[in-house]
N, CA and C atoms as an extended XYZ file, in Angstrom:
522
Properties=species:S:1:pos:R:3:atomname:S:1:resname:S:1:resid:I:1 pbc="F F F"
N       -26.477       21.267        5.294 N   MET     1
C       -26.716       20.186        6.251 CA  MET     1
C       -25.471       19.313        6.329 C   MET     1
N       -25.183       18.776        7.476 N   PHE     2
C       -23.985       17.958        7.648 CA  PHE     2
C       -24.094       16.662        6.866 C   PHE     2
N       -24.999       15.821        7.167 N   PHE     3
C       -25.351       14.670        6.351 CA  PHE     3
C       -26.663       14.107        6.829 C   PHE     3
N       -27.390       13.575        5.863 N   ASP     4
C       -28.722       13.098        6.202 CA  ASP     4
C       -28.623       11.750        6.877 C   ASP     4
N       -28.836       11.781        8.152 N   ASN     5
C       -28.760       10.643        9.064 CA  ASN     5
C       -27.634        9.676        8.735 C   ASN     5
N       -27.880        8.704        7.883 N   LYS     6
C       -26.874        7.658        7.694 CA  LYS     6
C       -26.318        7.583        6.280 C   LYS     6
N       -26.903        8.320        5.310 N   THR     7
C       -26.529        8.132        3.913 CA  THR     7
C       -25.041        8.316        3.676 C   THR     7
N       -24.509        9.490        3.962 N   THR     8
C       -23.099        9.757        3.684 CA  THR     8
C       -22.198        8.869        4.531 C   THR     8
N       -22.554        8.703        5.772 N   GLU     9
C       -21.762        7.855        6.670 CA  GLU     9
C       -21.701        6.424        6.132 C   GLU     9
N       -22.845        5.907        5.715 N   GLU    10
C       -22.884        4.543        5.178 CA  GLU    10
C       -22.123        4.456        3.858 C   GLU    10
N       -22.220        5.497        3.029 N   GLU    11
C       -21.482        5.504        1.763 CA  GLU    11
C       -19.979        5.432        2.015 C   GLU    11
N       -19.518        6.187        2.980 N   ILE    12
C       -18.087        6.178        3.293 CA  ILE    12
C       -17.677        4.826        3.863 C   ILE    12
N       -18.512        4.250        4.709 N   LYS    13
C       -18.204        2.927        5.265 CA  LYS    13
C       -18.143        1.882        4.154 C   LYS    13
N       -19.059        1.969        3.191 N   LEU    14
C       -19.022        1.042        2.048 CA  LEU    14
C       -17.762        1.263        1.207 C   LEU    14
N       -17.408        2.521        1.022 N   GLN    15
C       -16.184        2.847        0.288 CA  GLN    15
C       -14.969        2.258        1.006 C   GLN    15
N       -14.936        2.397        2.320 N   LEU    16
C       -13.831        1.840        3.107 CA  LEU    16
C       -13.764        0.318        2.974 C   LEU    16
N       -14.905       -0.324        3.044 N   ALA    17
C       -14.932       -1.786        2.916 CA  ALA    17
C       -14.455       -2.209        1.535 C   ALA    17
N       -14.913       -1.519        0.509 N   ASP    18
C       -14.510       -1.833       -0.865 CA  ASP    18
C       -13.001       -1.622       -1.048 C   ASP    18
N       -12.505       -0.501       -0.553 N   LEU    19
C       -11.071       -0.224       -0.659 CA  LEU    19
C       -10.242       -1.246        0.119 C   LEU    19
N       -10.745       -1.689        1.249 N   SER    20
C       -10.020       -2.685        2.048 CA  SER    20
C        -9.898       -4.009        1.301 C   SER    20
N       -10.970       -4.405        0.625 N   VAL    21
C       -10.930       -5.637       -0.171 CA  VAL    21
C        -9.938       -5.487       -1.318 C   VAL    21
N        -9.998       -4.354       -1.997 N   LYS    22
C        -9.073       -4.113       -3.111 CA  LYS    22
C        -7.626       -4.051       -2.613 C   LYS    22
N        -7.430       -3.448       -1.453 N   LEU    23
C        -6.087       -3.357       -0.879 CA  LEU    23
C        -5.541       -4.748       -0.575 C   LEU    23
N        -6.380       -5.625       -0.066 N   ALA    24
C        -5.943       -7.002        0.207 CA  ALA    24
C        -5.521       -7.691       -1.091 C   ALA    24
N        -6.254       -7.451       -2.170 N   ASP    25
C        -5.879       -8.026       -3.466 CA  ASP    25
C        -4.535       -7.481       -3.944 C   ASP    25
N        -4.335       -6.188       -3.775 N   VAL    26
C        -3.069       -5.581       -4.201 CA  VAL    26
C        -1.914       -6.111       -3.351 C   VAL    26
N        -2.137       -6.254       -2.057 N   ARG    27
C        -1.088       -6.810       -1.180 CA  ARG    27
C        -0.720       -8.221       -1.614 C   ARG    27
N        -1.730       -9.007       -1.961 N   LYS    28
C        -1.486      -10.371       -2.437 CA  LYS    28
C        -0.663      -10.342       -3.728 C   LYS    28
N        -1.030       -9.437       -4.632 N   GLN    29
C        -0.294       -9.320       -5.890 CA  GLN    29
C         1.153       -8.905       -5.644 C   GLN    29
N         1.365       -7.954       -4.755 N   VAL    30
C         2.736       -7.521       -4.443 CA  VAL    30
C         3.539       -8.701       -3.893 C   VAL    30
N         2.929       -9.489       -3.013 N   GLY    31
C         3.604      -10.665       -2.463 CA  GLY    31
C         3.949      -11.679       -3.545 C   GLY    31
N         3.008      -11.931       -4.452 N   GLU    32
C         3.253      -12.876       -5.544 CA  GLU    32
C         4.367      -12.378       -6.456 C   GLU    32
N         4.380      -11.086       -6.727 N   LEU    33
C         5.439      -10.518       -7.569 CA  LEU    33
C         6.799      -10.604       -6.870 C   LEU    33
N         6.817      -10.406       -5.570 N   ALA    34
C         8.076      -10.522       -4.815 CA  ALA    34
C         8.593      -11.963       -4.877 C   ALA    34
N         7.679      -12.929       -4.750 N   GLU    35
C         8.078      -14.338       -4.848 CA  GLU    35
C         8.607      -14.656       -6.241 C   GLU    35
N         7.944      -14.155       -7.266 N   GLU    36
C         8.397      -14.381       -8.644 CA  GLU    36
C         9.764      -13.745       -8.864 C   GLU    36
N         9.949      -12.559       -8.326 N   LEU    37
C        11.245      -11.888       -8.447 CA  LEU    37
C        12.336      -12.702       -7.759 C   LEU    37
N        12.032      -13.273       -6.600 N   ASP    38
C        12.998      -14.129       -5.900 CA  ASP    38
C        13.351      -15.358       -6.737 C   ASP    38
N        12.329      -15.976       -7.346 N   ARG    39
C        12.574      -17.154       -8.194 CA  ARG    39
C        13.457      -16.797       -9.388 C   ARG    39
N        13.143      -15.669      -10.019 N   LEU    40
C        13.946      -15.244      -11.166 CA  LEU    40
C        15.376      -14.907      -10.750 C   LEU    40
N        15.519      -14.274       -9.601 N   ALA    41
C        16.853      -13.924       -9.104 CA  ALA    41
C        17.660      -15.197       -8.810 C   ALA    41
N        17.002      -16.204       -8.243 N   ASP    42
C        17.684      -17.486       -7.991 CA  ASP    42
C        18.138      -18.123       -9.303 C   ASP    42
N        17.234      -18.144      -10.283 N   ARG    43
C        17.589      -18.712      -11.592 CA  ARG    43
C        18.727      -17.925      -12.231 C   ARG    43
N        18.699      -16.602      -12.081 N   TYR    44
C        19.758      -15.763      -12.648 CA  TYR    44
C        21.097      -16.085      -11.984 C   TYR    44
N        21.100      -16.163      -10.656 N   ARG    45
C        22.350      -16.471       -9.940 CA  ARG    45
C        22.888      -17.847      -10.334 C   ARG    45
N        21.981      -18.828      -10.426 N   ASP    46
C        22.412      -20.170      -10.821 CA  ASP    46
C        23.014      -20.172      -12.222 C   ASP    46
N        22.340      -19.521      -13.151 N   SER    47
C        22.834      -19.469      -14.534 CA  SER    47
C        24.144      -18.690      -14.620 C   SER    47
N        24.241      -17.609      -13.888 N   LYS    48
C        25.479      -16.814      -13.876 CA  LYS    48
C        26.617      -17.634      -13.285 C   LYS    48
N        26.341      -18.374      -12.224 N   GLY    49
C        27.365      -19.220      -11.614 CA  GLY    49
C        27.847      -20.298      -12.573 C   GLY    49
N        26.901      -20.941      -13.279 N   LYS    50
C        27.281      -21.978      -14.254 CA  LYS    50
C        28.062      -21.373      -15.413 C   LYS    50
N        27.644      -20.222      -15.890 N   SER    51
C        28.352      -19.547      -16.985 CA  SER    51
C        29.792      -19.248      -16.573 C   SER    51
N        29.948      -18.683      -15.394 N   ASP    52
C        31.292      -18.364      -14.891 CA  ASP    52
C        32.117      -19.635      -14.702 C   ASP    52
N        31.482      -20.693      -14.230 N   GLU    53
C        32.164      -21.967      -14.007 CA  GLU    53
C        32.694      -22.541      -15.328 C   GLU    53
N        31.840      -22.556      -16.362 N   TYR    54
C        32.278      -23.082      -17.661 CA  TYR    54
C        33.339      -22.195      -18.298 C   TYR    54
N        33.288      -20.906      -18.024 N   GLU    55
C        34.326      -20.006      -18.530 CA  GLU    55
C        35.677      -20.358      -17.899 C   GLU    55
N        35.661      -20.627      -16.599 N   GLN    56
C        36.905      -21.020      -15.921 CA  GLN    56
C        37.431      -22.346      -16.462 C   GLN    56
N        36.526      -23.306      -16.708 N   TYR    57
C        36.932      -24.588      -17.291 CA  TYR    57
C        37.562      -24.374      -18.662 C   TYR    57
N        36.970      -23.485      -19.461 N   ALA    58
C        37.502      -23.214      -20.804 CA  ALA    58
C        38.897      -22.594      -20.702 C   ALA    58
N        39.091      -21.677      -19.776 N   LYS    59
C        40.411      -21.054      -19.602 CA  LYS    59
C        41.452      -22.090      -19.188 C   LYS    59
N        41.044      -22.977      -18.285 N   LYS    60
C        41.974      -24.031      -17.844 CA  LYS    60
C        42.287      -24.997      -18.978 C   LYS    60
N        41.288      -25.304      -19.812 N   ALA    61
C        41.507      -26.207      -20.949 CA  ALA    61
C        42.471      -25.588      -21.947 C   ALA    61
N        42.332      -24.293      -22.195 N   ILE    62
C        43.258      -23.614      -23.122 CA  ILE    62
C        44.647      -23.593      -22.519 C   ILE    62
N        44.734      -23.302      -21.218 N   ALA    63
C        46.036      -23.268      -20.552 CA  ALA    63
C        46.694      -24.651      -20.580 C   ALA    63
N        45.875      -25.694      -20.569 N   ALA    64
C        46.408      -27.056      -20.587 CA  ALA    64
C        46.665      -27.534      -22.018 C   ALA    64
N        46.332      -26.688      -23.002 N   GLY    65
C        46.574      -27.058      -24.397 CA  GLY    65
C        45.477      -27.939      -24.981 C   GLY    65
N        44.255      -27.839      -24.488 N   ASN    66
C        43.124      -28.634      -24.992 CA  ASN    66
C        42.057      -27.709      -25.592 C   ASN    66
N        42.297      -27.177      -26.809 N   PRO    67
C        41.335      -26.244      -27.396 CA  PRO    67
C        39.984      -26.905      -27.700 C   PRO    67
N        39.960      -28.205      -27.997 N   ASP    68
C        38.680      -28.871      -28.273 CA  ASP    68
C        37.815      -28.911      -27.006 C   ASP    68
N        38.424      -29.197      -25.873 N   ASP    69
C        37.680      -29.173      -24.607 CA  ASP    69
C        37.193      -27.756      -24.291 C   ASP    69
N        38.055      -26.776      -24.593 N   ALA    70
C        37.688      -25.377      -24.349 CA  ALA    70
C        36.440      -25.005      -25.153 C   ALA    70
N        36.368      -25.491      -26.406 N   LYS    71
C        35.200      -25.208      -27.245 CA  LYS    71
C        33.935      -25.813      -26.627 C   LYS    71
N        34.043      -27.000      -26.096 N   ILE    72
C        32.885      -27.657      -25.456 CA  ILE    72
C        32.433      -26.843      -24.244 C   ILE    72
N        33.411      -26.428      -23.432 N   PHE    73
C        33.074      -25.626      -22.247 CA  PHE    73
C        32.461      -24.274      -22.640 C   PHE    73
N        32.988      -23.655      -23.697 N   LEU    74
C        32.453      -22.373      -24.148 CA  LEU    74
C        31.032      -22.542      -24.719 C   LEU    74
N        30.779      -23.684      -25.351 N   ALA    75
C        29.426      -23.963      -25.857 CA  ALA    75
C        28.451      -24.083      -24.683 C   ALA    75
N        28.882      -24.747      -23.617 N   GLU    76
C        28.038      -24.849      -22.413 CA  GLU    76
C        27.840      -23.476      -21.775 C   GLU    76
N        28.908      -22.696      -21.727 N   LYS    77
C        28.824      -21.336      -21.175 CA  LYS    77
C        27.811      -20.521      -21.974 C   LYS    77
N        27.850      -20.678      -23.296 N   HIS    78
C        26.942      -19.925      -24.156 CA  HIS    78
C        25.473      -20.260      -23.839 C   HIS    78
N        25.172      -21.520      -23.547 N   LYS    79
C        23.802      -21.919      -23.200 CA  LYS    79
C        23.303      -21.133      -21.979 C   LYS    79
N        24.186      -21.000      -20.997 N   TYR    80
C        23.795      -20.264      -19.786 CA  TYR    80
C        23.735      -18.753      -20.035 C   TYR    80
N        24.614      -18.262      -20.922 N   ASP    81
C        24.563      -16.843      -21.271 CA  ASP    81
C        23.240      -16.495      -21.965 C   ASP    81
N        22.750      -17.404      -22.806 N   VAL    82
C        21.462      -17.197      -23.470 CA  VAL    82
C        20.343      -17.157      -22.427 C   VAL    82
N        20.408      -18.049      -21.436 N   LYS    83
C        19.411      -18.035      -20.361 CA  LYS    83
C        19.448      -16.705      -19.615 C   LYS    83
N        20.659      -16.202      -19.373 N   LEU    84
C        20.798      -14.911      -18.683 CA  LEU    84
C        20.171      -13.788      -19.497 C   LEU    84
N        20.385      -13.819      -20.805 N   GLU    85
C        19.806      -12.784      -21.676 CA  GLU    85
C        18.281      -12.828      -21.648 C   GLU    85
N        17.719      -14.019      -21.518 N   LYS    86
C        16.257      -14.150      -21.455 CA  LYS    86
C        15.722      -13.741      -20.083 C   LYS    86
N        16.514      -13.959      -19.050 N   LEU    87
C        16.072      -13.614      -17.694 CA  LEU    87
C        16.095      -12.109      -17.437 C   LEU    87
N        17.041      -11.397      -18.052 N   ASP    88
C        17.160       -9.950      -17.815 CA  ASP    88
C        15.848       -9.202      -18.060 C   ASP    88
N        15.213       -9.340      -19.235 N   PRO    89
C        13.962       -8.595      -19.431 CA  PRO    89
C        12.828       -9.077      -18.515 C   PRO    89
N        12.824      -10.358      -18.179 N   GLN    90
C        11.801      -10.867      -17.266 CA  GLN    90
C        11.955      -10.213      -15.890 C   GLN    90
N        13.180      -10.139      -15.425 N   ILE    91
C        13.443       -9.531      -14.120 CA  ILE    91
C        13.047       -8.058      -14.144 C   ILE    91
N        13.412       -7.352      -15.219 N   ARG    92
C        13.041       -5.931      -15.320 CA  ARG    92
C        11.521       -5.764      -15.342 C   ARG    92
N        10.839       -6.616      -16.090 N   SER    93
C         9.382       -6.530      -16.199 CA  SER    93
C         8.709       -6.780      -14.848 C   SER    93
N         9.125       -7.837      -14.152 N   VAL    94
C         8.527       -8.149      -12.846 CA  VAL    94
C         8.857       -7.042      -11.842 C   VAL    94
N        10.067       -6.512      -11.903 N   THR    95
C        10.461       -5.421      -11.005 CA  THR    95
C         9.597       -4.186      -11.249 C   THR    95
N         9.389       -3.833      -12.527 N   ASP    96
C         8.556       -2.672      -12.853 CA  ASP    96
C         7.110       -2.887      -12.401 C   ASP    96
N         6.591       -4.080      -12.652 N   THR    97
C         5.205       -4.377      -12.262 CA  THR    97
C         5.056       -4.329      -10.753 C   THR    97
N         6.024       -4.866      -10.045 N   ARG    98
C         5.982       -4.849       -8.574 CA  ARG    98
C         6.032       -3.407       -8.061 C   ARG    98
N         6.879       -2.597       -8.673 N   LYS    99
C         6.984       -1.194       -8.269 CA  LYS    99
C         5.641       -0.488       -8.461 C   LYS    99
N         4.984       -0.733       -9.608 N   LYS   100
C         3.682       -0.109       -9.863 CA  LYS   100
C         2.632       -0.621       -8.877 C   LYS   100
N         2.679       -1.910       -8.552 N   ALA   101
C         1.726       -2.471       -7.586 CA  ALA   101
C         1.957       -1.863       -6.206 C   ALA   101
N         3.213       -1.639       -5.839 N   MET   102
C         3.506       -1.022       -4.538 CA  MET   102
C         3.031        0.433       -4.512 C   MET   102
N         3.179        1.140       -5.644 N   GLU   103
C         2.681        2.510       -5.718 CA  GLU   103
C         1.157        2.528       -5.583 C   GLU   103
N         0.501        1.569       -6.238 N   LEU   104
C        -0.955        1.456       -6.123 CA  LEU   104
C        -1.339        1.161       -4.672 C   LEU   104
N        -0.601        0.276       -4.022 N   HIS   105
C        -0.839       -0.048       -2.606 CA  HIS   105
C        -0.757        1.211       -1.758 C   HIS   105
N         0.307        1.972       -1.930 N   ASP   106
C         0.493        3.191       -1.140 CA  ASP   106
C        -0.630        4.196       -1.408 C   ASP   106
N        -1.033        4.308       -2.670 N   HIS   107
C        -2.129        5.215       -3.031 CA  HIS   107
C        -3.422        4.780       -2.350 C   HIS   107
N        -3.685        3.489       -2.353 N   MET   108
C        -4.912        2.973       -1.733 CA  MET   108
C        -4.894        3.183       -0.219 C   MET   108
N        -3.740        2.999        0.405 N   VAL   109
C        -3.633        3.239        1.857 CA  VAL   109
C        -3.949        4.701        2.153 C   VAL   109
N        -3.421        5.608        1.318 N   ARG   110
C        -3.731        7.036        1.514 CA  ARG   110
C        -5.231        7.288        1.349 C   ARG   110
N        -5.845        6.673        0.333 N   GLU   111
C        -7.289        6.842        0.125 CA  GLU   111
C        -8.095        6.323        1.316 C   GLU   111
N        -7.694        5.183        1.836 N   ILE   112
C        -8.399        4.616        2.993 CA  ILE   112
C        -8.275        5.546        4.190 C   ILE   112
N        -7.074        6.043        4.436 N   ASN   113
C        -6.879        6.958        5.568 CA  ASN   113
C        -7.674        8.249        5.379 C   ASN   113
N        -7.746        8.751        4.133 N   GLU   114
C        -8.531        9.954        3.869 CA  GLU   114
C       -10.020        9.683        4.100 C   GLU   114
N       -10.483        8.518        3.662 N   ALA   115
C       -11.898        8.170        3.864 CA  ALA   115
C       -12.203        8.039        5.356 C   ALA   115
N       -11.296        7.440        6.111 N   LYS   116
C       -11.498        7.317        7.556 CA  LYS   116
C       -11.525        8.692        8.210 C   LYS   116
N       -10.677        9.586        7.738 N   THR   117
C       -10.660       10.949        8.269 CA  THR   117
C       -11.974       11.650        7.964 C   THR   117
N       -12.439       11.520        6.709 N   ARG   118
C       -13.717       12.138        6.343 CA  ARG   118
C       -14.850       11.596        7.205 C   ARG   118
N       -14.842       10.289        7.406 N   LEU   119
C       -15.890        9.668        8.221 CA  LEU   119
C       -15.837       10.213        9.650 C   LEU   119
N       -14.653       10.280       10.210 N   ALA   120
C       -14.515       10.777       11.584 CA  ALA   120
C       -14.958       12.233       11.685 C   ALA   120
N       -14.608       13.041       10.703 N   VAL   121
C       -15.016       14.450       10.718 CA  VAL   121
C       -16.529       14.559       10.592 C   VAL   121
N       -17.105       13.771        9.687 N   LEU   122
C       -18.566       13.806        9.548 CA  LEU   122
C       -19.261       13.373       10.835 C   LEU   122
N       -18.734       12.349       11.467 N   GLN   123
C       -19.331       11.901       12.722 CA  GLN   123
C       -19.204       12.978       13.798 C   GLN   123
N       -18.057       13.657       13.830 N   ALA   124
C       -17.876       14.734       14.817 CA  ALA   124
C       -18.821       15.887       14.526 C   ALA   124
N       -18.976       16.236       13.259 N   ARG   125
C       -19.893       17.321       12.908 CA  ARG   125
C       -21.333       16.955       13.247 C   ARG   125
N       -21.691       15.726       13.005 N   LYS   126
C       -23.051       15.285       13.324 CA  LYS   126
C       -23.271       15.375       14.831 C   LYS   126
N       -22.303       14.935       15.601 N   ALA   127
C       -22.438       15.004       17.059 CA  ALA   127
C       -22.585       16.457       17.504 C   ALA   127
N       -21.821       17.343       16.871 N   THR   128
C       -21.913       18.764       17.210 CA  THR   128
C       -23.284       19.325       16.843 C   THR   128
N       -23.743       18.966       15.648 N   ALA   129
C       -25.056       19.461       15.213 CA  ALA   129
C       -26.152       18.934       16.127 C   ALA   129
N       -26.066       17.657       16.485 N   ASP   130
C       -27.057       17.080       17.387 CA  ASP   130
C       -27.044       17.794       18.735 C   ASP   130
N       -25.841       18.059       19.247 N   ALA   131
C       -25.730       18.755       20.531 CA  ALA   131
C       -26.287       20.170       20.426 C   ALA   131
N       -25.992       20.826       19.334 N   SER   132
C       -26.483       22.187       19.133 CA  SER   132
C       -27.998       22.226       19.091 C   SER   132
N       -28.583       21.266       18.370 N   MET   133
C       -30.044       21.188       18.289 CA  MET   133
C       -30.632       20.933       19.675 C   MET   133
N       -30.020       20.041       20.410 N   LYS   134
C       -30.513       19.685       21.741 CA  LYS   134
C       -30.474       20.900       22.664 C   LYS   134
N       -29.347       21.609       22.648 N   TYR   135
C       -29.196       22.741       23.558 CA  TYR   135
C       -30.019       23.947       23.126 C   TYR   135
N       -30.202       24.114       21.833 N   SER   136
C       -30.987       25.277       21.384 CA  SER   136
C       -32.446       25.137       21.786 C   SER   136
N       -32.920       23.911       21.942 N   LYS   137
C       -34.303       23.692       22.357 CA  LYS   137
C       -34.490       23.974       23.850 C   LYS   137
N       -33.439       23.824       24.630 N   THR   138
C       -33.570       23.972       26.086 CA  THR   138
C       -33.186       25.354       26.578 C   THR   138
N       -32.539       26.129       25.733 N   VAL   139
C       -32.022       27.433       26.171 CA  VAL   139
C       -33.109       28.496       26.034 C   VAL   139
N       -33.167       29.360       27.032 N   GLY   140
C       -34.120       30.478       27.002 CA  GLY   140
C       -33.591       31.594       26.124 C   GLY   140
N       -34.134       32.791       26.330 N   SER   141
C       -33.793       33.901       25.446 CA  SER   141
C       -32.755       34.860       26.024 C   SER   141
N       -32.296       34.669       27.250 N   SER   142
C       -31.350       35.617       27.826 CA  SER   142
C       -29.965       35.455       27.202 C   SER   142
N       -29.196       36.561       27.201 N   ASP   143
C       -27.832       36.548       26.663 CA  ASP   143
C       -26.957       35.548       27.397 C   ASP   143
N       -27.098       35.532       28.710 N   PHE   144
C       -26.296       34.609       29.516 CA  PHE   144
C       -26.541       33.160       29.097 C   PHE   144
N       -27.790       32.808       28.946 N   GLU   145
C       -28.107       31.437       28.566 CA  GLU   145
C       -27.623       31.112       27.153 C   GLU   145
N       -27.690       32.077       26.240 N   GLN   146
C       -27.194       31.856       24.883 CA  GLN   146
C       -25.681       31.658       24.885 C   GLN   146
N       -24.976       32.461       25.644 N   LYS   147
C       -23.519       32.310       25.739 CA  LYS   147
C       -23.164       30.959       26.351 C   LYS   147
N       -23.876       30.575       27.377 N   LEU   148
C       -23.656       29.285       28.012 CA  LEU   148
C       -23.900       28.155       27.004 C   LEU   148
N       -24.960       28.278       26.257 N   SER   149
C       -25.275       27.269       25.244 CA  SER   149
C       -24.169       27.194       24.194 C   SER   149
N       -23.669       28.329       23.752 N   GLN   150
C       -22.586       28.360       22.766 CA  GLN   150
C       -21.327       27.698       23.321 C   GLN   150
N       -21.019       27.941       24.584 N   MET   151
C       -19.843       27.321       25.207 CA  MET   151
C       -20.001       25.809       25.265 C   MET   151
N       -21.207       25.365       25.603 N   GLU   152
C       -21.456       23.926       25.666 CA  GLU   152
C       -21.339       23.290       24.285 C   GLU   152
N       -21.866       23.956       23.272 N   VAL   153
C       -21.774       23.436       21.907 CA  VAL   153
C       -20.312       23.383       21.481 C   VAL   153
N       -19.554       24.429       21.788 N   LYS   154
C       -18.131       24.436       21.429 CA  LYS   154
C       -17.388       23.316       22.156 C   LYS   154
N       -17.689       23.122       23.413 N   SER   155
C       -17.061       22.043       24.182 CA  SER   155
C       -17.391       20.683       23.573 C   SER   155
N       -18.642       20.504       23.194 N   GLU   156
C       -19.065       19.239       22.574 CA  GLU   156
C       -18.349       19.042       21.241 C   GLU   156
N       -18.221       20.111       20.463 N   TYR   157
C       -17.536       20.040       19.172 CA  TYR   157
C       -16.061       19.672       19.375 C   TYR   157
N       -15.412       20.358       20.314 N   ASP   158
C       -14.000       20.066       20.582 CA  ASP   158
C       -13.814       18.606       21.001 C   ASP   158
N       -14.695       18.128       21.833 N   SER   159
C       -14.627       16.741       22.276 CA  SER   159
C       -14.815       15.786       21.097 C   SER   159
N       -15.784       16.069       20.231 N   ALA   160
C       -16.026       15.215       19.060 CA  ALA   160
C       -14.820       15.228       18.129 C   ALA   160
N       -14.206       16.379       17.950 N   MET   161
C       -13.032       16.466       17.065 CA  MET   161
C       -11.854       15.691       17.665 C   MET   161
N       -11.676       15.768       18.985 N   ARG   162
C       -10.611       14.976       19.618 CA  ARG   162
C       -10.862       13.489       19.408 C   ARG   162
N       -12.101       13.084       19.570 N   ASP   163
C       -12.452       11.673       19.340 CA  ASP   163
C       -12.172       11.278       17.892 C   ASP   163
N       -12.526       12.163       16.965 N   ALA   164
C       -12.293       11.866       15.545 CA  ALA   164
C       -10.798       11.741       15.267 C   ALA   164
N       -10.003       12.634       15.840 N   GLU   165
C        -8.554       12.570       15.633 CA  GLU   165
C        -7.974       11.290       16.229 C   GLU   165
N        -8.440       10.902       17.400 N   GLU   166
C        -7.972        9.649       18.007 CA  GLU   166
C        -8.375        8.457       17.165 C   GLU   166
N        -9.577        8.494       16.634 N   TYR   167
C       -10.079        7.421       15.774 CA  TYR   167
C        -9.178        7.272       14.544 C   TYR   167
N        -8.887        8.386       13.894 N   VAL   168
C        -8.047        8.346       12.690 CA  VAL   168
C        -6.619        7.947       13.040 C   VAL   168
N        -6.089        8.519       14.103 N   ARG   169
C        -4.723        8.195       14.523 CA  ARG   169
C        -4.595        6.719       14.878 C   ARG   169
N        -5.576        6.177       15.518 N   GLY   170
C        -5.564        4.768       15.910 CA  GLY   170
C        -5.560        3.851       14.702 C   GLY   170
N        -6.258        4.204       13.633 N   ASP   171
C        -6.294        3.387       12.425 CA  ASP   171
C        -4.995        3.452       11.654 C   ASP   171
N        -4.270        4.552       11.744 N   LYS   172
C        -2.994        4.660       11.016 CA  LYS   172
C        -1.923        3.807       11.657 C   LYS   172
N        -2.074        3.480       12.913 N   ASP   173
C        -1.079        2.660       13.615 CA  ASP   173
C        -1.169        1.213       13.205 C   ASP   173
N        -2.247        0.795       12.589 N   GLU   174
C        -2.444       -0.614       12.227 CA  GLU   174
C        -1.651       -0.989       11.010 C   GLU   174
């Protein structure tokens, strides 16, 4: 049997709704991770800029014959270098987590599209079965009428499959 009236169709629709909610959560998480990555990248650039700046000050102090000033500048540079060392693993961790969240997003999109395809195919099969039942009740026993009925059922099936393909194709464009 294709499916019992609404059970499978409703199950797939519920699955689609559930996946859509989960997909929205994953999209939100990916966005939050991207924002966090931007914040960390800004902090990294700022710290790197300050580190480089204090290094230049230290070089100028040594060139000017002020080793005590150079030590102060190098101490400041070291503070920013420590910040950079702490930011590196954070950036890697957020990048890895974001990558995994994006992979999960892509997987969920594929699942949603597959569920929509299954739903469209089931709906097309149901329409074909309904048409077949309808025509088999009205057709007499002659060969000509049976062939005509088969052609009509095939035409109805082809039409339902085209509709299902358009339905699925239309959802992928969104």
